[in-house]
N, CA, C and O atoms as a DFTB+ gen file, in Angstrom:
748 C
 N C O
     1  1      29.601     -20.922     -13.403
     2  2      28.855     -21.095     -12.168
     3  2      29.853     -21.394     -11.046
     4  3      30.702     -22.276     -11.185
     5  1      29.750     -20.659      -9.939
     6  2      30.650     -20.870      -8.802
     7  2      30.292     -22.164      -8.075
     8  3      29.223     -22.734      -8.290
     9  1      31.198     -22.617      -7.215
    10  2      30.925     -23.825      -6.429
    11  2      29.689     -23.653      -5.554
    12  3      28.887     -24.577      -5.418
    13  1      29.534     -22.461      -4.957
    14  2      28.352     -22.203      -4.125
    15  2      27.070     -22.270      -4.948
    16  3      26.060     -22.809      -4.494
    17  1      27.116     -21.721      -6.156
    18  2      25.940     -21.764      -7.030
    19  2      25.631     -23.196      -7.464
    20  3      24.466     -23.577      -7.575
    21  1      26.666     -23.977      -7.706
    22  2      26.466     -25.384      -8.070
    23  2      25.830     -26.149      -6.912
    24  3      24.890     -26.919      -7.105
    25  1      26.354     -25.926      -5.709
    26  2      25.780     -26.598      -4.547
    27  2      24.331     -26.175      -4.346
    28  3      23.475     -27.005      -4.038
    29  1      24.058     -24.897      -4.519
    30  2      22.679     -24.404      -4.398
    31  2      21.771     -25.105      -5.405
    32  3      20.666     -25.522      -5.058
    33  1      22.227     -25.236      -6.638
    34  2      21.435     -25.915      -7.678
    35  2      21.224     -27.386      -7.328
    36  3      20.142     -27.930      -7.545
    37  1      22.248     -28.020      -6.793
    38  2      22.147     -29.435      -6.406
    39  2      21.146     -29.608      -5.273
    40  3      20.310     -30.510      -5.315
    41  1      21.226     -28.749      -4.260
    42  2      20.309     -28.869      -3.124
    43  2      18.872     -28.533      -3.522
    44  3      17.929     -29.144      -3.018
    45  1      18.705     -27.568      -4.420
    46  2      17.355     -27.263      -4.920
    47  2      16.806     -28.458      -5.700
    48  3      15.633     -28.806      -5.571
    49  1      17.654     -29.076      -6.502
    50  2      17.242     -30.266      -7.257
    51  2      16.935     -31.419      -6.309
    52  3      15.961     -32.147      -6.505
    53  1      17.759     -31.582      -5.290
    54  2      17.536     -32.648      -4.309
    55  2      16.200     -32.441      -3.607
    56  3      15.449     -33.396      -3.407
    57  1      15.897     -31.196      -3.230
    58  2      14.610     -30.920      -2.582
    59  2      13.462     -31.337      -3.499
    60  3      12.520     -31.997      -3.061
    61  1      13.542     -30.951      -4.763
    62  2      12.489     -31.307      -5.712
    63  2      12.342     -32.818      -5.832
    64  3      11.228     -33.342      -5.812
    65  1      13.459     -33.510      -5.957
    66  2      13.414     -34.976      -6.093
    67  2      12.855     -35.628      -4.833
    68  3      11.994     -36.504      -4.918
    69  1      13.336     -35.208      -3.672
    70  2      12.845     -35.778      -2.414
    71  2      11.355     -35.478      -2.248
    72  3      10.587     -36.334      -1.808
    73  1      10.960     -34.272      -2.599
    74  2       9.565     -33.861      -2.483
    75  2       8.673     -34.705      -3.399
    76  3       7.596     -35.142      -2.994
    77  1       9.123     -34.926      -4.616
    78  2       8.314     -35.649      -5.601
    79  2       8.348     -37.162      -5.438
    80  3       7.340     -37.836      -5.651
    81  1       9.520     -37.703      -5.057
    82  2       9.703     -39.156      -5.065
    83  2      10.010     -39.766      -3.703
    84  3       9.987     -40.988      -3.559
    85  1      10.295     -38.940      -2.703
    86  2      10.735     -39.463      -1.416
    87  2      12.231     -39.746      -1.452
    88  3      12.852     -39.723      -2.515
    89  1      12.796     -40.009      -0.298
    90  2      14.239     -40.250      -0.211
    91  2      14.591     -41.607      -0.812
    92  3      15.543     -41.722      -1.585
    93  1      13.827     -42.624      -0.459
    94  2      14.155     -43.985      -0.925
    95  2      14.162     -44.101      -2.441
    96  3      15.033     -44.765      -3.002
    97  1      13.212     -43.471      -3.111
    98  2      13.104     -43.619      -4.562
    99  2      13.961     -42.629      -5.341
   100  3      14.128     -42.784      -6.551
   101  1      14.500     -41.630      -4.681
   102  2      15.357     -40.663      -5.365
   103  2      16.738     -41.271      -5.576
   104  3      17.286     -41.922      -4.687
   105  1      17.287     -41.052      -6.753
   106  2      18.650     -41.515      -7.048
   107  2      19.540     -40.305      -7.309
   108  3      19.054     -39.191      -7.510
   109  1      20.823     -40.536      -7.302
   110  2      21.761     -39.465      -7.637
   111  2      21.568     -39.042      -9.095
   112  3      21.773     -37.876      -9.433
   113  1      21.178     -39.976      -9.953
   114  2      20.856     -39.624     -11.346
   115  2      19.707     -38.619     -11.401
   116  3      19.745     -37.664     -12.176
   117  1      18.685     -38.842     -10.572
   118  2      17.548     -37.914     -10.527
   119  2      18.012     -36.515     -10.131
   120  3      17.643     -35.520     -10.754
   121  1      18.827     -36.464      -9.084
   122  2      19.317     -35.165      -8.595
   123  2      20.148     -34.481      -9.670
   124  3      19.974     -33.289      -9.924
   125  1      21.052     -35.227     -10.303
   126  2      21.900     -34.658     -11.356
   127  2      21.047     -34.134     -12.517
   128  3      21.283     -33.035     -13.020
   129  1      20.074     -34.912     -12.928
   130  2      19.206     -34.517     -14.045
   131  2      18.442     -33.234     -13.697
   132  3      18.377     -32.313     -14.510
   133  1      17.864     -33.172     -12.490
   134  2      17.122     -31.971     -12.076
   135  2      18.039     -30.759     -11.935
   136  3      17.610     -29.626     -12.154
   137  1      19.292     -30.993     -11.572
   138  2      20.248     -29.890     -11.415
   139  2      20.851     -29.466     -12.754
   140  3      21.504     -28.427     -12.850
   141  1      20.624     -30.283     -13.788
   142  2      21.210     -29.975     -15.093
   143  2      22.707     -30.202     -15.113
   144  3      23.447     -29.498     -15.800
   145  1      23.150     -31.203     -14.347
   146  2      24.579     -31.508     -14.237
   147  2      24.801     -32.997     -14.459
   148  3      23.864     -33.795     -14.461
   149  1      26.052     -33.340     -14.642
   150  2      26.399     -34.759     -14.723
   151  2      26.503     -35.322     -13.308
   152  3      26.705     -34.577     -12.349
   153  1      26.366     -36.631     -13.187
   154  2      26.540     -37.259     -11.869
   155  2      27.915     -36.961     -11.284
   156  3      28.002     -36.616     -10.106
   157  1      29.011     -37.081     -12.071
   158  2      30.325     -36.758     -11.493
   159  2      30.397     -35.327     -10.952
   160  3      31.052     -35.081      -9.939
   161  1      29.727     -34.386     -11.620
   162  2      29.726     -32.999     -11.129
   163  2      28.990     -32.904      -9.799
   164  3      29.413     -32.175      -8.903
   165  1      27.896     -33.638      -9.672
   166  2      27.133     -33.635      -8.418
   167  2      27.967     -34.245      -7.299
   168  3      27.972     -33.739      -6.177
   169  1      28.674     -35.335      -7.602
   170  2      29.496     -36.003      -6.585
   171  2      30.656     -35.135      -6.093
   172  3      31.241     -35.433      -5.052
   173  1      30.991     -34.088      -6.806
   174  2      32.028     -33.170      -6.317
   175  2      31.525     -32.328      -5.145
   176  3      32.314     -31.726      -4.418
   177  1      30.203     -32.293      -4.972
   178  2      29.617     -31.443      -3.928
   179  2      28.879     -32.211      -2.841
   180  3      28.773     -31.741      -1.708
   181  1      28.366     -33.397      -3.182
   182  2      27.698     -34.244      -2.191
   183  2      28.161     -35.681      -2.380
   184  3      28.333     -36.140      -3.509
   185  1      28.361     -36.388      -1.272
   186  2      28.873     -37.764      -1.335
   187  2      27.840     -38.749      -1.855
   188  3      28.170     -39.680      -2.589
   189  1      26.576     -38.535      -1.466
   190  2      25.489     -39.441      -1.839
   191  2      24.174     -38.727      -1.524
   192  3      24.178     -37.578      -1.081
   193  1      23.061     -39.405      -1.750
   194  2      21.780     -38.722      -1.528
   195  2      21.541     -38.419      -0.053
   196  3      20.867     -37.442       0.275
   197  1      22.085     -39.244       0.840
   198  2      21.946     -38.965       2.275
   199  2      22.697     -37.687       2.645
   200  3      22.224     -36.895       3.460
   201  1      23.875     -37.493       2.039
   202  2      24.634     -36.267       2.274
   203  2      23.870     -35.066       1.709
   204  3      23.833     -34.005       2.331
   205  1      23.268     -35.232       0.543
   206  2      22.456     -34.152      -0.031
   207  2      21.288     -33.825       0.899
   208  3      20.978     -32.656       1.132
   209  1      20.646     -34.865       1.427
   210  2      19.533     -34.667       2.357
   211  2      20.015     -33.922       3.595
   212  3      19.368     -32.976       4.045
   213  1      21.134     -34.341       4.140
   214  2      21.672     -33.717       5.353
   215  2      22.001     -32.245       5.104
   216  3      21.623     -31.379       5.893
   217  1      22.704     -31.966       4.008
   218  2      23.052     -30.571       3.711
   219  2      21.797     -29.724       3.497
   220  3      21.736     -28.569       3.918
   221  1      20.818     -30.303       2.851
   222  2      19.550     -29.608       2.648
   223  2      18.870     -29.351       3.991
   224  3      18.371     -28.252       4.237
   225  1      18.850     -30.352       4.848
   226  2      18.256     -30.198       6.184
   227  2      18.991     -29.124       6.982
   228  3      18.361     -28.304       7.649
   229  1      20.323     -29.128       6.916
   230  2      21.102     -28.104       7.627
   231  2      20.716     -26.710       7.157
   232  3      20.557     -25.789       7.959
   233  1      20.570     -26.573       5.866
   234  2      20.220     -25.268       5.305
   235  2      18.811     -24.843       5.733
   236  3      18.608     -23.700       6.143
   237  1      17.851     -25.746       5.640
   238  2      16.475     -25.420       6.031
   239  2      16.380     -25.076       7.515
   240  3      15.675     -24.142       7.898
   241  1      17.089     -25.829       8.343
   242  2      17.075     -25.566       9.786
   243  2      17.727     -24.218      10.083
   244  3      17.218     -23.458      10.907
   245  1      18.839     -23.911       9.429
   246  2      19.521     -22.632       9.652
   247  2      18.636     -21.458       9.233
   248  3      18.551     -20.459       9.947
   249  1      17.982     -21.575       8.087
   250  2      17.087     -20.508       7.624
   251  2      15.912     -20.323       8.584
   252  3      15.518     -19.197       8.889
   253  1      15.365     -21.429       9.050
   254  2      14.237     -21.363       9.980
   255  2      14.674     -20.773      11.313
   256  3      13.949     -19.975      11.907
   257  1      15.848     -21.158      11.785
   258  2      16.363     -20.622      13.046
   259  2      16.597     -19.115      12.946
   260  3      16.372     -18.384      13.910
   261  1      17.040     -18.658      11.796
   262  2      17.239     -17.220      11.600
   263  2      15.900     -16.476      11.696
   264  3      15.814     -15.433      12.344
   265  1      14.870     -17.007      11.057
   266  2      13.537     -16.385      11.147
   267  2      12.990     -16.470      12.576
   268  3      12.387     -15.520      13.074
   269  1      13.207     -17.616      13.228
   270  2      12.782     -17.820      14.614
   271  2      13.415     -16.761      15.519
   272  3      12.724     -16.119      16.310
   273  1      14.720     -16.588      15.396
   274  2      15.456     -15.628      16.228
   275  2      14.975     -14.204      15.969
   276  3      14.819     -13.417      16.903
   277  1      14.744     -13.877      14.708
   278  2      14.241     -12.547      14.366
   279  2      12.874     -12.280      14.974
   280  3      12.620     -11.192      15.490
   281  1      12.002     -13.266      14.912
   282  2      10.657     -13.111      15.484
   283  2      10.725     -12.947      16.998
   284  3       9.990     -12.145      17.575
   285  1      11.593     -13.696      17.629
   286  2      11.715     -13.651      19.086
   287  2      12.320     -12.329      19.555
   288  3      12.040     -11.881      20.667
   289  1      13.142     -11.707      18.720
   290  2      13.825     -10.467      19.096
   291  2      13.020      -9.209      18.774
   292  3      13.480      -8.100      19.047
   293  1      11.842      -9.364      18.206
   294  2      11.058      -8.183      17.828
   295  2      10.599      -7.422      19.074
   296  3      10.775      -7.883      20.202
   297  1      10.014      -6.262      18.845
   298  2       9.520      -5.424      19.946
   299  2       8.071      -5.723      20.312
   300  3       7.489      -5.029      21.146
   301  1       7.495      -6.730      19.709
   302  2       6.087      -7.075      19.952
   303  2       5.906      -7.592      21.381
   304  3       6.883      -7.957      22.035
   305  1       4.674      -7.623      21.862
   306  2       4.406      -8.218      23.178
   307  2       4.848      -9.687      23.200
   308  3       4.970     -10.325      22.155
   309  1       5.081     -10.201      24.392
   310  2       5.615     -11.553      24.562
   311  2       4.806     -12.607      23.810
   312  3       5.385     -13.425      23.094
   313  1       3.495     -12.606      23.954
   314  2       2.670     -13.631      23.298
   315  2       2.840     -13.594      21.784
   316  3       2.921     -14.643      21.146
   317  1       2.895     -12.406      21.207
   318  2       3.065     -12.280      19.755
   319  2       4.438     -12.772      19.318
   320  3       4.564     -13.451      18.299
   321  1       5.468     -12.430      20.090
   322  2       6.824     -12.878      19.743
   323  2       6.931     -14.388      19.808
   324  3       7.499     -15.018      18.916
   325  1       6.380     -14.971      20.875
   326  2       6.436     -16.430      21.027
   327  2       5.675     -17.124      19.901
   328  3       6.165     -18.093      19.321
   329  1       4.480     -16.629      19.594
   330  2       3.672     -17.240      18.535
   331  2       4.369     -17.129      17.184
   332  3       4.406     -18.094      16.421
   333  1       4.920     -15.959      16.886
   334  2       5.598     -15.770      15.599
   335  2       6.844     -16.647      15.499
   336  3       7.117     -17.230      14.449
   337  1       7.591     -16.737      16.589
   338  2       8.805     -17.561      16.578
   339  2       8.458     -19.034      16.394
   340  3       9.070     -19.722      15.577
   341  1       7.484     -19.513      17.144
   342  2       7.090     -20.921      17.026
   343  2       6.456     -21.219      15.670
   344  3       6.578     -22.331      15.156
   345  1       5.787     -20.237      15.095
   346  2       5.182     -20.431      13.770
   347  2       6.247     -20.689      12.713
   348  3       5.997     -21.421      11.755
   349  1       7.433     -20.101      12.871
   350  2       8.493     -20.364      11.885
   351  2       8.865     -21.839      11.880
   352  3       9.129     -22.412      10.823
   353  1       8.887     -22.445      13.041
   354  2       9.200     -23.879      13.148
   355  2       8.055     -24.718      12.584
   356  3       8.277     -25.643      11.802
   357  1       6.848     -24.389      12.983
   358  2       5.678     -25.132      12.519
   359  2       5.536     -25.043      11.001
   360  3       5.198     -26.031      10.349
   361  1       5.790     -23.873      10.445
   362  2       5.610     -23.675       9.009
   363  2       6.545     -24.530       8.171
   364  3       6.185     -24.920       7.060
   365  1       7.728     -24.831       8.671
   366  2       8.638     -25.711       7.934
   367  2       8.017     -27.097       7.778
   368  3       8.026     -27.662       6.685
   369  1       7.487     -27.637       8.851
   370  2       6.850     -28.953       8.794
   371  2       5.589     -28.913       7.934
   372  3       5.357     -29.814       7.128
   373  1       4.783     -27.879       8.105
   374  2       3.555     -27.758       7.313
   375  2       3.868     -27.637       5.827
   376  3       3.140     -28.155       4.981
   377  1       4.958     -26.948       5.526
   378  2       5.375     -26.819       4.124
   379  2       5.646     -28.194       3.523
   380  3       5.226     -28.472       2.400
   381  1       6.338     -29.051       4.257
   382  2       6.603     -30.402       3.756
   383  2       5.304     -31.176       3.550
   384  3       5.131     -31.843       2.530
   385  1       4.392     -31.088       4.515
   386  2       3.106     -31.787       4.383
   387  2       2.328     -31.275       3.176
   388  3       1.677     -32.045       2.470
   389  1       2.403     -29.972       2.949
   390  2       1.651     -29.355       1.856
   391  2       2.271     -29.678       0.491
   392  3       1.547     -29.908      -0.477
   393  1       3.593     -29.696       0.411
   394  2       4.270     -29.813      -0.877
   395  2       4.604     -31.233      -1.298
   396  3       4.894     -31.471      -2.470
   397  1       4.572     -32.177      -0.375
   398  2       5.046     -33.509      -0.736
   399  2       4.118     -34.624      -0.277
   400  3       3.687     -34.651       0.876
   401  1       3.814     -35.546      -1.190
   402  2       3.075     -36.734      -0.767
   403  2       3.962     -37.676       0.060
   404  3       3.488     -38.673       0.604
   405  1       5.245     -37.342       0.142
   406  2       6.211     -38.167       0.879
   407  2       6.663     -37.493       2.178
   408  3       7.724     -37.818       2.711
   409  1       5.859     -36.559       2.681
   410  2       6.246     -35.801       3.872
   411  2       6.562     -36.705       5.052
   412  3       7.542     -36.482       5.763
   413  1       5.745     -37.715       5.261
   414  2       5.984     -38.619       6.392
   415  2       7.354     -39.286       6.271
   416  3       8.090     -39.386       7.252
   417  1       7.688     -39.738       5.071
   418  2       9.004     -40.338       4.852
   419  2      10.109     -39.307       5.036
   420  3      11.128     -39.598       5.664
   421  1       9.920     -38.109       4.497
   422  2      10.949     -37.074       4.606
   423  2      11.203     -36.707       6.063
   424  3      12.352     -36.558       6.479
   425  1      10.146     -36.563       6.825
   426  2      10.314     -36.225       8.239
   427  2      10.927     -37.391       8.998
   428  3      11.721     -37.176       9.914
   429  1      10.579     -38.611       8.641
   430  2      11.180     -39.792       9.261
   431  2      12.627     -39.972       8.859
   432  3      13.468     -40.310       9.692
   433  1      12.929     -39.748       7.581
   434  2      14.313     -39.865       7.110
   435  2      15.172     -38.813       7.790
   436  3      16.329     -39.058       8.133
   437  1      14.584     -37.636       7.979
   438  2      15.323     -36.581       8.650
   439  2      15.713     -36.973      10.055
   440  3      16.794     -36.631      10.534
   441  1      14.824     -37.696      10.712
   442  2      15.119     -38.135      12.078
   443  2      16.305     -39.089      12.089
   444  3      17.114     -39.069      13.016
   445  1      16.408     -39.922      11.060
   446  2      17.511     -40.882      11.014
   447  2      18.810     -40.241      10.542
   448  3      19.862     -40.440      11.148
   449  1      18.735     -39.473       9.461
   450  2      19.941     -38.923       8.840
   451  2      20.503     -37.752       9.632
   452  3      21.718     -37.557       9.679
   453  1      19.632     -36.979      10.247
   454  2      20.109     -35.763      10.912
   455  2      19.565     -35.627      12.329
   456  3      19.151     -34.543      12.742
   457  1      19.568     -36.722      13.061
   458  2      19.058     -36.697      14.440
   459  2      19.828     -35.701      15.299
   460  3      19.233     -35.006      16.122
   461  1      21.139     -35.624      15.116
   462  2      21.942     -34.683      15.902
   463  2      21.585     -33.240      15.562
   464  3      21.559     -32.381      16.444
   465  1      21.313     -32.975      14.304
   466  2      20.919     -31.639      13.876
   467  2      19.583     -31.249      14.501
   468  3      19.416     -30.128      14.982
   469  1      18.651     -32.167      14.491
   470  2      17.338     -31.929      15.093
   471  2      17.465     -31.701      16.594
   472  3      16.840     -30.792      17.140
   473  1      18.264     -32.515      17.256
   474  2      18.458     -32.362      18.704
   475  2      19.086     -31.011      19.029
   476  3      18.677     -30.343      19.979
   477  1      20.072     -30.612      18.244
   478  2      20.728     -29.321      18.465
   479  2      19.741     -28.179      18.225
   480  3      19.712     -27.212      18.986
   481  1      18.935     -28.288      17.172
   482  2      17.940     -27.260      16.875
   483  2      16.924     -27.140      18.009
   484  3      16.571     -26.033      18.416
   485  1      16.453     -28.284      18.518
   486  2      15.502     -28.251      19.637
   487  2      16.138     -27.609      20.869
   488  3      15.482     -26.837      21.569
   489  1      17.396     -27.915      21.138
   490  2      18.078     -27.338      22.300
   491  2      18.227     -25.822      22.156
   492  3      17.981     -25.081      23.108
   493  1      18.628     -25.365      20.976
   494  2      18.781     -23.926      20.738
   495  2      17.423     -23.233      20.846
   496  3      17.308     -22.162      21.443
   497  1      16.410     -23.845      20.271
   498  2      15.054     -23.299      20.342
   499  2      14.596     -23.193      21.790
   500  3      14.102     -22.151      22.222
   501  1      14.762     -24.266      22.523
   502  2      14.344     -24.311      23.926
   503  2      15.060     -23.217      24.734
   504  3      14.421     -22.474      25.479
   505  1      16.367     -23.126      24.585
   506  2      17.136     -22.134      25.354
   507  2      16.745     -20.703      24.988
   508  3      16.655     -19.841      25.863
   509  1      16.513     -20.450      23.707
   510  2      16.116     -19.099      23.285
   511  2      14.743     -18.733      23.851
   512  3      14.526     -17.600      24.282
   513  1      13.830     -19.684      23.846
   514  2      12.502     -19.428      24.416
   515  2      12.582     -19.210      25.925
   516  3      11.933     -18.311      26.460
   517  1      13.370     -20.024      26.604
   518  2      13.545     -19.867      28.055
   519  2      14.104     -18.486      28.371
   520  3      13.636     -17.818      29.293
   521  1      15.106     -18.057      27.602
   522  2      15.712     -16.739      27.832
   523  2      14.697     -15.619      27.595
   524  3      14.629     -14.670      28.377
   525  1      13.916     -15.721      26.531
   526  2      12.935     -14.672      26.219
   527  2      11.858     -14.581      27.295
   528  3      11.483     -13.490      27.724
   529  1      11.372     -15.731      27.720
   530  2      10.327     -15.739      28.753
   531  2      10.909     -15.296      30.091
   532  3      10.307     -14.486      30.796
   533  1      12.069     -15.821      30.436
   534  2      12.707     -15.473      31.704
   535  2      13.030     -13.994      31.813
   536  3      12.930     -13.418      32.897
   537  1      13.416     -13.370      30.705
   538  2      13.744     -11.941      30.721
   539  2      12.511     -11.090      30.997
   540  3      12.595     -10.047      31.646
   541  1      11.383     -11.540      30.502
   542  2      10.164     -10.751      30.671
   543  2       9.330     -11.201      31.862
   544  3       8.607     -10.402      32.459
   545  1       9.430     -12.475      32.205
   546  2       8.616     -13.040      33.281
   547  2       9.483     -13.860      34.237
   548  3       9.401     -15.088      34.239
   549  1      10.317     -13.194      35.053
   550  2      11.189     -13.934      35.971
   551  2      10.419     -14.692      37.053
   552  3      10.982     -15.551      37.731
   553  1       9.135     -14.373      37.213
   554  2       8.298     -15.032      38.216
   555  2       7.792     -16.399      37.754
   556  3       7.121     -17.095      38.515
   557  1       8.103     -16.785      36.533
   558  2       7.566     -18.004      35.923
   559  2       8.671     -19.040      35.761
   560  3       9.825     -18.692      35.510
   561  1       8.316     -20.308      35.905
   562  2       9.248     -21.393      35.587
   563  2       9.311     -21.474      34.065
   564  3       8.538     -22.196      33.435
   565  1      10.242     -20.723      33.490
   566  2      10.321     -20.589      32.035
   567  2      10.551     -21.931      31.349
   568  3       9.987     -22.184      30.285
   569  1      11.368     -22.788      31.944
   570  2      11.652     -24.088      31.324
   571  2      10.379     -24.929      31.211
   572  3      10.141     -25.570      30.187
   573  1       9.585     -24.924      32.242
   574  2       8.336     -25.692      32.218
   575  2       7.349     -25.096      31.208
   576  3       6.666     -25.822      30.487
   577  1       7.291     -23.779      31.173
   578  2       6.396     -23.104      30.231
   579  2       6.807     -23.397      28.787
   580  3       5.954     -23.591      27.920
   581  1       8.102     -23.427      28.538
   582  2       8.609     -23.737      27.197
   583  2       8.226     -25.154      26.789
   584  3       7.898     -25.395      25.627
   585  1       8.264     -26.088      27.725
   586  2       7.851     -27.462      27.398
   587  2       6.396     -27.494      26.932
   588  3       6.054     -28.224      26.001
   589  1       5.540     -26.699      27.582
   590  2       4.140     -26.606      27.150
   591  2       4.032     -26.015      25.744
   592  3       3.283     -26.517      24.905
   593  1       4.788     -24.943      25.499
   594  2       4.754     -24.309      24.179
   595  2       5.230     -25.264      23.088
   596  3       4.632     -25.346      22.016
   597  1       6.305     -25.980      23.374
   598  2       6.852     -26.892      22.366
   599  2       5.918     -28.081      22.135
   600  3       5.806     -28.576      21.013
   601  1       5.258     -28.532      23.183
   602  2       4.279     -29.616      23.020
   603  2       3.107     -29.137      22.158
   604  3       2.599     -29.884      21.322
   605  1       2.688     -27.909      22.364
   606  2       1.629     -27.333      21.539
   607  2       2.057     -27.330      20.073
   608  3       1.299     -27.752      19.199
   609  1       3.260     -26.859      19.810
   610  2       3.766     -26.824      18.438
   611  2       3.845     -28.205      17.813
   612  3       3.466     -28.392      16.656
   613  1       4.338     -29.175      18.579
   614  2       4.431     -30.554      18.056
   615  2       3.048     -31.123      17.765
   616  3       2.851     -31.827      16.775
   617  1       2.109     -30.816      18.622
   618  2       0.756     -31.336      18.435
   619  2       0.070     -30.789      17.196
   620  3      -0.851     -31.414      16.669
   621  1       0.502     -29.645      16.735
   622  2      -0.111     -29.025      15.557
   623  2       0.588     -29.403      14.257
   624  3       0.183     -28.959      13.183
   625  1       1.631     -30.216      14.345
   626  2       2.390     -30.600      13.153
   627  2       1.725     -31.749      12.407
   628  3       2.379     -32.715      12.015
   629  1       0.447     -31.632      12.222
   630  2      -0.285     -32.671      11.500
   631  2      -0.625     -32.151      10.115
   632  3      -0.638     -30.945       9.868
   633  1      -0.892     -33.065       9.241
   634  2      -1.291     -32.672       7.892
   635  2      -2.626     -31.946       7.979
   636  3      -3.540     -32.377       8.682
   637  1      -2.720     -30.855       7.263
   638  2      -3.962     -30.091       7.237
   639  2      -4.198     -29.591       5.819
   640  3      -3.278     -29.103       5.163
   641  1      -5.414     -29.712       5.359
   642  2      -5.743     -29.221       4.023
   643  2      -5.547     -27.709       3.953
   644  3      -5.205     -27.170       2.901
   645  1      -5.760     -27.039       5.059
   646  2      -5.593     -25.589       5.121
   647  2      -4.442     -25.276       6.067
   648  3      -4.591     -25.416       7.281
   649  1      -3.287     -24.853       5.532
   650  2      -2.126     -24.606       6.387
   651  2      -2.304     -23.442       7.354
   652  3      -1.519     -23.291       8.290
   653  1      -3.317     -22.627       7.142
   654  2      -3.566     -21.506       8.050
   655  2      -4.149     -21.977       9.379
   656  3      -3.987     -21.305      10.398
   657  1      -4.819     -23.115       9.378
   658  2      -5.476     -23.592      10.596
   659  2      -4.466     -23.885      11.706
   660  3      -4.631     -23.359      12.807
   661  1      -3.428     -24.698      11.478
   662  2      -2.475     -24.951      12.565
   663  2      -1.767     -23.683      13.037
   664  3      -1.518     -23.521      14.232
   665  1      -1.444     -22.787      12.110
   666  2      -0.771     -21.539      12.489
   667  2      -1.696     -20.681      13.344
   668  3      -1.264     -20.098      14.339
   669  1      -2.961     -20.603      12.958
   670  2      -3.939     -19.840      13.749
   671  2      -4.108     -20.465      15.134
   672  3      -4.152     -19.757      16.140
   673  1      -4.201     -21.787      15.178
   674  2      -4.362     -22.466      16.467
   675  2      -3.124     -22.300      17.344
   676  3      -3.235     -22.179      18.564
   677  1      -1.960     -22.295      16.730
   678  2      -0.732     -22.062      17.492
   679  2      -0.783     -20.684      18.140
   680  3      -0.522     -20.540      19.334
   681  1      -1.120     -19.680      17.348
   682  2      -1.198     -18.309      17.873
   683  2      -2.222     -18.229      19.007
   684  3      -1.949     -17.634      20.050
   685  1      -3.391     -18.822      18.807
   686  2      -4.427     -18.806      19.840
   687  2      -3.954     -19.521      21.102
   688  3      -4.180     -19.041      22.213
   689  1      -3.305     -20.653      20.934
   690  2      -2.808     -21.409      22.082
   691  2      -1.766     -20.642      22.870
   692  3      -1.794     -20.631      24.100
   693  1      -0.842     -19.997      22.162
   694  2       0.200     -19.222      22.844
   695  2      -0.424     -18.051      23.587
   696  3      -0.064     -17.777      24.731
   697  1      -1.355     -17.361      22.945
   698  2      -2.028     -16.227      23.600
   699  2      -2.735     -16.693      24.867
   700  3      -2.653     -16.031      25.902
   701  1      -3.425     -17.823      24.795
   702  2      -4.115     -18.356      25.977
   703  2      -3.131     -18.748      27.079
   704  3      -3.373     -18.466      28.252
   705  1      -2.032     -19.389      26.713
   706  2      -1.047     -19.791      27.726
   707  2      -0.409     -18.579      28.398
   708  3      -0.232     -18.566      29.616
   709  1      -0.064     -17.563      27.610
   710  2       0.532     -16.357      28.196
   711  2      -0.502     -15.633      29.057
   712  3      -0.163     -15.126      30.127
   713  1      -1.748     -15.578      28.612
   714  2      -2.807     -14.966      29.428
   715  2      -2.970     -15.735      30.732
   716  3      -3.220     -15.140      31.780
   717  1      -2.830     -17.042      30.669
   718  2      -2.891     -17.863      31.880
   719  2      -1.781     -17.516      32.851
   720  3      -1.981     -17.568      34.065
   721  1      -0.610     -17.163      32.333
   722  2       0.484     -16.721      33.207
   723  2       0.073     -15.466      33.960
   724  3       0.276     -15.356      35.169
   725  1      -0.503     -14.527      33.234
   726  2      -0.930     -13.279      33.864
   727  2      -1.980     -13.546      34.932
   728  3      -1.942     -12.942      36.004
   729  1      -2.909     -14.435      34.652
   730  2      -3.970     -14.766      35.601
   731  2      -3.409     -15.505      36.819
   732  3      -3.817     -15.239      37.949
   733  1      -2.484     -16.421      36.593
   734  2      -1.969     -17.231      37.705
   735  2      -1.140     -16.408      38.680
   736  3      -1.048     -16.760      39.856
   737  1      -0.532     -15.311      38.211
   738  2       0.265     -14.495      39.126
   739  2      -0.575     -13.465      39.861
   740  3      -0.110     -12.860      40.826
   741  1      -1.832     -13.256      39.406
   742  2      -2.696     -12.289      40.097
   743  2      -3.689     -12.976      41.019
   744  3      -4.374     -12.306      41.793
   745  1      -3.783     -14.316      40.952
   746  2      -4.752     -15.029      41.795
   747  2      -4.173     -15.334      43.141
   748  3      -4.845     -15.929      43.983
């Protein structure tokens, strides 16, 4: 097994442990056992469980950003691109709520362990949305519009028994906001 494959196995095991037990109750022994490795082997790739959490968060954010960028770059109409891009962000949070009874802790731990990563992700997201809106709608205060879109996304990051509901509401909200842009420039 290559070093990359070992790290992948460790991070997959860490996700399972964090998902099942939360960050506080997960130990390096748990991660090693789930990865099928010894603790010393795990320590060759991660310093501690916080480092495992951080590396896992970096990977999840990078994967989500890649999907976000792809959705934003599509040839679809603006409202569809914005909704699809924002849905990639929302779906990551909804996935945690759906898969883990410790989602609140995981999202809170993420804020502490990887606050800089979250801030950087929000900045990149904001700038990409501003650029997409500004390119298509130079008549609009894109920065202000993006704040509305991001507030909509944050407001929908609640636990839901049906994960389709927040995604559907996000799409509907974005469509309404973009339609409002069209109406406000013709009035």
